[in-house]
LOVOMAR-362206 format. One record per residue (C-alpha): residue number from 1; x, y, z. Coordinates in Angstrom, 1 decimal. Layout:
N
k	xx	yy	zz
NUM	X	Y	Z
...
This chain:
294
k	xx	yy	zz
1	5.5	-15.4	16.3
2	7.6	-14.4	12.8
3	9.9	-12.2	14.0
4	11.5	-11.4	10.8
5	13.1	-7.6	11.1
6	15.9	-7.7	8.7
7	17.3	-10.0	6.0
8	20.4	-10.8	6.0
9	22.4	-11.9	2.6
10	25.5	-11.0	2.3
11	26.0	-11.9	-1.1
12	23.8	-9.2	-2.7
13	23.1	-5.3	-2.6
14	19.9	-4.5	-0.5
15	18.5	-1.3	-0.3
16	16.1	-1.5	2.9
17	12.7	0.2	3.5
18	10.3	0.5	5.8
19	8.7	-3.1	5.2
20	10.4	-4.5	2.3
21	13.6	-5.5	1.7
22	15.1	-5.3	-2.1
23	17.8	-7.1	-3.6
24	19.7	-6.3	-6.8
25	20.4	-9.0	-9.0
26	21.7	-7.7	-12.0
27	20.8	-4.8	-14.0
28	17.2	-6.4	-14.9
29	16.1	-7.9	-11.6
30	15.1	-7.3	-8.0
31	13.8	-9.9	-5.5
32	12.0	-8.2	-2.5
33	11.3	-9.3	0.5
34	8.0	-8.2	2.7
35	8.9	-8.7	6.1
36	6.7	-8.0	9.1
37	7.7	-5.2	10.4
38	5.0	-2.7	10.9
39	5.4	1.4	10.2
40	3.2	4.1	11.4
41	3.0	8.0	11.8
42	6.3	7.5	9.9
43	8.3	5.5	12.3
44	9.3	1.4	11.9
45	8.5	-0.2	15.2
46	11.9	-1.6	15.8
47	11.0	-3.8	18.6
48	7.4	-5.2	17.6
49	6.6	-7.0	14.5
50	3.0	-8.4	13.2
51	3.1	-12.3	12.8
52	2.2	-13.0	9.4
53	1.7	-9.7	7.8
54	4.6	-10.0	5.2
55	3.0	-13.2	3.8
56	-0.8	-11.2	3.5
57	1.0	-8.5	1.8
58	2.3	-10.5	-0.7
59	-0.7	-12.6	-1.1
60	-2.7	-9.6	-1.6
61	-0.6	-8.0	-3.9
62	-0.6	-11.2	-5.9
63	-4.3	-12.2	-6.3
64	-5.4	-8.4	-7.7
65	-2.2	-8.9	-10.5
66	-3.7	-12.2	-10.8
67	-7.4	-11.3	-10.7
68	-7.6	-8.3	-12.6
69	-5.0	-9.1	-15.1
70	-2.5	-5.8	-14.4
71	0.4	-5.1	-15.6
72	2.8	-5.9	-12.7
73	6.5	-6.4	-12.2
74	6.1	-10.2	-10.4
75	7.8	-13.1	-12.0
76	7.4	-15.2	-9.7
77	7.1	-16.3	-6.0
78	8.8	-19.5	-6.6
79	11.8	-19.5	-4.4
80	13.3	-22.3	-6.6
81	13.5	-20.0	-9.5
82	15.6	-17.6	-7.2
83	19.1	-17.6	-6.4
84	20.2	-20.5	-3.4
85	20.7	-18.0	-1.2
86	16.7	-17.0	-0.8
87	15.6	-20.8	-0.8
88	14.6	-20.4	2.8
89	11.6	-21.2	4.8
90	11.3	-17.8	6.0
91	11.2	-16.7	2.8
92	7.9	-18.7	1.3
93	5.1	-16.2	0.6
94	7.3	-12.9	1.1
95	10.0	-13.1	-1.5
96	9.2	-12.2	-5.1
97	11.5	-12.3	-7.9
98	10.6	-9.1	-10.1
99	11.5	-7.0	-12.9
100	13.6	-4.1	-12.0
101	11.7	-0.6	-13.5
102	13.0	3.1	-12.7
103	10.4	4.3	-10.1
104	8.0	7.6	-11.2
105	8.5	9.6	-7.5
106	4.7	10.0	-7.2
107	1.9	8.0	-5.3
108	-0.9	7.3	-7.2
109	-3.8	7.9	-5.4
110	-7.1	6.9	-6.1
111	-10.1	8.1	-3.3
112	-13.1	7.0	-3.5
113	-15.0	7.9	-0.7
114	-14.1	11.7	1.7
115	-11.8	10.0	4.6
116	-9.2	10.6	6.4
117	-6.3	13.6	4.9
118	-9.2	14.5	1.9
119	-11.5	14.7	4.8
120	-9.3	17.4	6.5
121	-9.0	19.0	3.3
122	-12.3	19.0	2.2
123	-13.3	21.1	5.4
124	-11.2	23.8	4.8
125	-11.2	24.2	1.5
126	-14.3	22.0	0.0
127	-11.5	20.3	-2.5
128	-9.3	17.6	-2.4
129	-5.6	18.3	-4.0
130	-7.1	21.2	-6.0
131	-10.6	19.1	-7.4
132	-13.5	21.1	-6.4
133	-16.2	19.1	-4.6
134	-19.8	19.5	-4.2
135	-20.4	21.3	-0.6
136	-21.9	20.1	1.8
137	-20.6	16.7	1.9
138	-20.2	14.5	4.9
139	-17.1	12.0	6.5
140	-16.7	8.9	4.6
141	-19.4	9.7	2.1
142	-18.8	7.9	-1.6
143	-18.1	10.8	-4.2
144	-20.1	11.1	-7.2
145	-16.8	9.4	-9.2
146	-13.2	8.3	-7.8
147	-10.8	11.0	-7.9
148	-6.9	11.0	-9.1
149	-5.0	12.6	-6.1
150	-1.5	12.3	-6.7
151	1.0	12.8	-3.8
152	4.9	13.4	-3.4
153	6.8	9.8	-3.1
154	8.9	10.7	-0.1
155	11.6	8.2	1.7
156	11.6	9.9	4.9
157	9.2	12.0	6.6
158	5.3	12.9	4.8
159	3.9	12.2	1.7
160	2.6	15.7	0.3
161	-0.5	15.5	-1.3
162	0.1	18.2	-4.7
163	-2.2	18.9	-7.7
164	-2.6	17.0	-10.8
165	-1.0	19.9	-12.5
166	2.1	19.9	-10.3
167	2.8	16.5	-11.1
168	2.2	16.6	-15.1
169	4.6	19.8	-14.6
170	7.2	17.5	-13.1
171	6.5	14.5	-15.2
172	4.9	15.6	-17.8
173	1.5	15.8	-19.2
174	1.0	12.7	-21.5
175	2.4	10.4	-18.8
176	0.6	12.4	-15.7
177	-2.7	11.3	-18.0
178	-1.5	7.7	-18.3
179	-0.9	7.2	-14.8
180	-4.5	8.6	-13.7
181	-5.9	6.9	-16.0
182	-4.3	3.8	-15.3
183	-4.9	4.2	-11.7
184	-8.7	5.0	-12.1
185	-9.1	1.9	-14.0
186	-7.4	-0.4	-11.9
187	-9.3	1.0	-8.7
188	-12.7	0.8	-10.5
189	-12.2	-3.0	-11.4
190	-11.0	-3.8	-7.7
191	-13.9	-1.6	-6.0
192	-16.6	-3.6	-7.9
193	-14.8	-6.8	-6.9
194	-14.4	-6.2	-3.4
195	-17.4	-4.9	-2.7
196	-19.0	-8.4	-3.9
197	-17.1	-9.8	-0.9
198	-18.0	-6.9	1.3
199	-15.3	-4.6	1.4
200	-15.4	-0.6	0.5
201	-12.0	0.0	-0.5
202	-12.0	4.0	0.3
203	-8.7	4.8	-1.0
204	-5.6	3.5	-2.4
205	-2.2	4.2	-3.7
206	-0.3	2.6	-6.6
207	3.3	2.8	-7.5
208	4.5	2.8	-11.3
209	7.7	2.8	-13.2
210	9.3	2.5	-16.0
211	10.6	-0.7	-17.1
212	14.6	-0.7	-17.3
213	14.8	-2.6	-20.6
214	11.8	-1.4	-22.3
215	11.6	1.9	-23.6
216	8.7	3.6	-22.3
217	7.4	0.6	-20.6
218	5.1	1.5	-17.5
219	4.8	-1.5	-15.0
220	3.1	-1.3	-11.9
221	5.4	-1.9	-9.1
222	5.8	-2.5	-5.1
223	2.2	-3.3	-3.6
224	-1.2	-3.4	-4.8
225	-4.8	-3.1	-3.2
226	-3.6	-4.1	0.5
227	-4.5	-3.2	3.9
228	-0.9	-1.1	4.0
229	-2.1	0.9	1.0
230	-5.3	1.0	1.1
231	-8.6	1.8	3.2
232	-10.7	-1.1	3.6
233	-14.2	-1.0	5.4
234	-16.3	-3.7	5.8
235	-19.6	-3.2	4.1
236	-21.6	-4.0	6.8
237	-20.1	-1.4	9.1
238	-20.2	1.7	6.7
239	-21.4	4.8	8.1
240	-21.1	8.3	7.7
241	-19.3	11.2	10.4
242	-17.0	9.4	12.7
243	-14.5	6.0	12.3
244	-15.3	2.7	11.3
245	-14.2	-0.8	12.0
246	-11.8	-0.9	9.0
247	-9.3	-3.9	7.9
248	-5.9	-1.7	7.6
249	-3.6	-0.3	9.9
250	-6.4	2.6	11.6
251	-6.8	0.3	14.3
252	-3.2	0.8	15.0
253	-3.5	4.5	14.5
254	-6.1	4.8	16.9
255	-3.8	3.0	19.6
256	-0.9	5.2	18.8
257	-2.8	8.4	19.4
258	-4.2	7.6	22.7
259	-1.2	5.5	23.7
260	1.2	8.9	24.7
261	4.0	8.5	22.5
262	5.2	11.7	21.4
263	6.0	10.0	17.3
264	9.5	11.4	17.2
265	11.3	9.7	19.5
266	11.9	5.8	18.9
267	8.6	3.6	19.1
268	7.9	2.0	22.3
269	7.6	-1.6	21.9
270	3.7	-2.7	21.3
271	1.5	-4.3	23.4
272	1.1	-8.5	22.9
273	-2.9	-7.4	22.4
274	-2.0	-5.1	20.1
275	-0.1	-7.2	17.8
276	-2.5	-9.8	17.7
277	-5.7	-7.5	17.2
278	-3.6	-5.9	14.1
279	-3.1	-9.1	12.9
280	-6.6	-10.2	13.0
281	-6.9	-7.1	10.8
282	-4.6	-8.2	8.3
283	-6.1	-11.3	8.0
284	-9.3	-10.5	7.8
285	-8.6	-8.8	5.0
286	-6.6	-11.3	3.2
287	-9.4	-14.0	4.1
288	-12.5	-11.3	2.8
289	-10.5	-10.3	-0.2
290	-9.5	-13.3	-1.8
291	-11.7	-15.9	0.1
292	-9.3	-17.6	0.8
293	-7.2	-18.5	4.5
294	-4.2	-17.9	4.6
């Protein structure tokens, strides 16, 4: 079992996120290591990792970037193009050399189906993030067209859903319109391709940045259409009203909800069978989407 929890490379400044460790290489470049750490309900599980999870997340992101020809921050995943400190076997399939960007502080969420927090909000208001929807929709129902529902990007705690107007007031209307169009376009193209491979992308979130040395040049950053950032449903299991056996973290969330953990204290270790079932979910997503084995 791969138990990467931390990466220790003392020669570089490191920013440690929930899942990714980011190393600064001068003014224009970064190296991002995607670890096997697992997080849920805004907590990283310190004593548990999911074998191969990091390789799955990076592999799927690179697949989408290449297949959809996205303007992505990736330069290379070849360790030989990175400084010697990063040419280690444990970084194979986990390390990305990327262009540095100033992160836009909003999650660009696209929803094609009414699920999760969108369903909860809809039941109360018949709207999602200020977007009015027809009455009488059911849980998991496909929307007439995908909707753009941004959220604040929180380093700690929950991201908060906001309206398009709120986002545009913070970053400017022109940039908000551009982000909405880019997000909806990527989602639509990916959803059509995933459908052909037996996967419904119910919703997903993107992050964008402005390249450090290219004025006003938007670039897609972080992960792309992965089981951590998306809700993946097997096409054959799709149904209205109720949970769907998905290829993402929902299985783990469901286990935690029943575990008795209070979600405030340090998370307990996960049982081995839960770890391996979660791993199977991630591998299943990779194989369905890419058509290849990891």
